[in-house]
C-alpha positions, -999 to 999 in steps of 0.1 A, spaced: 1 1 0 14 34 -9 18 59 14 2 94 5 30 117 21 11 148 15 -19 135 35 4 124 63 19 162 62 -15 177 62 -27 155 94 5 167 111 -1 205 103 -36 202 113 -28 189 147 6 201 160 0 240 162 -30 233 183 -17 207 208 -3 234 235 -40 246 237 -56 213 247 -48 215 281 -66 245 289 -102 246 304 -134 259 295 -129 296 282 -150 325 273 -181 315 255 -175 276 265 -188 283 300 -222 296 292 -229 272 261 -214 240 276 -201 239 312 -231 260 327 -257 252 302 -282 231 322 -298 217 289 -267 197 283 -264 180 319 -295 159 316 -288 123 316 -314 114 290 -317 131 255 -332 169 259 -347 166 224 -375 191 236 -350 217 251 -324 215 221 -354 222 198 -368 249 218 -337 268 232 -308 285 216 -272 277 217 -267 291 252 -297 271 270 -321 303 267 -356 300 253 -357 311 214 -388 333 224 -370 352 253 -360 387 243 -325 379 259 -319 350 234 -292 354 208 -316 334 185 -284 311 179 -304 277 171 -277 250 167 -292 220 181 -268 194 160 -239 209 176 -251 210 209 -264 174 207 -226 166 203 -217 185 233 -245 166 253 -232 132 238 -197 139 251 -209 150 285 -230 121 291 -202 99 280 -178 115 303 -204 109 332 -212 147 337 -250 146 336 -274 157 364 -256 136 392 -221 152 385 -225 182 365 -200 210 359 -220 240 368 -204 264 393 -173 243 395 -141 263 400 -124 272 363 -92 256 374 -106 224 385 -88 192 372 -118 174 363 -132 203 346 -100 208 326 -99 172 317 -134 172 304 -125 206 284 -95 190 269 -113 159 254 -140 182 240 -111 204 224 -94 172 210 -129 162 194 -127 196 176 -91 190 165 -100 158 150 -130 175 130 -105 202 118 -82 175 106 -109 159 88 -119 190 73 -84 196 61 -83 161 44 -116 165 27 -106 199 12 -73 181 0 -94 155 -18 -119 178 -31 -94 200 -47 -77 170 -63 -110 161 -78 -119 195 -90 -83 202 -105 -81 167 -124 -97 182 -155 -76 213 -155 -43 199 -159 -25 204 -189 8 186 -198 28 218 -195 15 228 -160 8 191 -148 36 194 -120 23 226 -108 -13 217 -106 -6 186 -89 10 206 -61 -21 231 -58 -44 207 -38 -16 202 -12 -3 238 -11 -40 254 -8 -50 227 20 -17 232 38 -25 269 39 -60 259 52 -46 237 81 -21 263 94 -40 295 90 -44 314 123 -81 321 120 -89 286 130 -75 288 164 -108 301 178 -129 274 162 -106 247 172 -94 256 206 -128 273 218 -153 244 223 -182 264 208 -161 268 177 -172 232 167 -202 249 152 -178 265 125 -162 232 122 -194 210 119 -210 233 93 -178 233 72 -176 194 74 -212 194 58 -203 218 34 -173 199 20 -193 166 22 -220 180 2 -197 195 -26 -180 163 -28 -213 144 -30 -227 165 -56 -196 163 -78 -191 126 -75 -228 117 -83 -235 141 -111 -248 113 -133 -272 97 -108 -310 102 -103 -313 139 -96 -342 134 -70 -317 113 -51 -291 138 -53 -312 166 -46 -327 150 -17 -292 142 -1 -280 177 -8 -312 192 10 -306 170 39 -268 176 42 -276 214 39 -302 212 67 -275 193 89 -251 222 83 -277 249 92 -283 228 123 -249 232 131 -246 270 125 -267 296 108 -238 300 79 -248 264 70 -274 278 45 -242 290 23 -238 255 10 -264 260 -15 -253 294 -29 -219 280 -30 -229 248 -51 -248 273 -75 -218 296 -78 -196 266 -86 -220 250 -113 -232 282 -129 -200 290 -152 -204 255 -168 -242 254 -170 -264 258 -201 -294 275 -189 -313 265 -221 -313 230 -209 -340 218 -186 -317 201 -162 -298 233 -154 -332 253 -150 -343 225 -124 -310 229 -105 -313 267 -103 -350 263 -92 -339 236 -66 -313 258 -52 -337 289 -50 -365 269 -36 -344 251 -12 -329 284 0 -364 299 5 -376 271 24 -348 266 48 -344 304 54 -383 307 60 -381 278 84 -351 291 104 -364 326 104 -397 315 118 -380 298 148 -368 331 158 -403 345 153 -386 369 125 -368 387 153 -334 399 155 -312 393 184 -302 420 210 -268 419 222 -256 435 253 -222 447 265 -215 418 285 -221 396 255 -197 411 233 -177 441 250 -157 448 219 -188 457 199 -198 483 225 -162 495 229 -158 534 224 -120 528 219 -111 532 181 -81 507 185 -101 478 198 -129 486 171 -104 482 145 -89 450 159 -125 435 162 -132 445 125 -98 432 112 -103 398 129 -136 393 116 -124 406 81 -95 380 83 -120 350 89 -143 362 61 -115 366 36 -103 331 44 -137 317 39 -138 336 6 -104 322 -3 -116 286 0 -146 295 -19 -128 313 -47 -105 282 -50 -134 258 -55 -148 285 -82 -115 289 -100 -109 252 -106 -142 246 -120 
């Protein structure tokens, strides 16, 4: 069996930079969303609470709710806490931040984030290899063969992923990205199959991505953007695909917004002090950090678009 050394390197680069942060405990948003979230400390699966409360354990109808509906991500937290025997009889609520048991639980949950990040890196690598296979020419074959590796390497070591991996609540970003990559891979590998089957699977995967984080809805517009340049809109199949994307986005967006009662969240200063900061320095830092994250997302998306 031949060893793919590029994959081995990518596994290493997607793991090694984050290892020093695994020993830390619950930080910042991890405490209200996980360690102090009573919904997650039930010994039985809290289906009713997960579908009626936000990511932070507050009722979606509450004015203080952030309207973050991410039940699939929360379900993974509950499953780990139950496996670690941290349900109602032995919960983490109000324990000291430096408690040894608390740190062990946090480390295991961060390790899970790290593994998901590694899977995402490898999926991106194979996705780029598939997309680039038809763009190689004899003259540029060697350069094109290195593109999937170099792009995935940049993805694996990019500092914008630190928060997603080492902050437990960052799993929402990792999971919706996981479903996004799986959806694109599935769509590309099953283009010739029954459309109803493909569309149904894509709709379910997008729904799963949306249940991990709100940005999961971007799967569908991204698929359309990837396919559109090579589509012949005079063909019935192309029009059906466009109609499927538009109708799916409309349906999922309506359902998601209806859960919020079509209300926008109201943030307070304690939720995000930087937003309410009057200092120009911190406002610029906060803006630049989010801009960096958006640029990284656009970089990966533009890569997919370019290779098509």
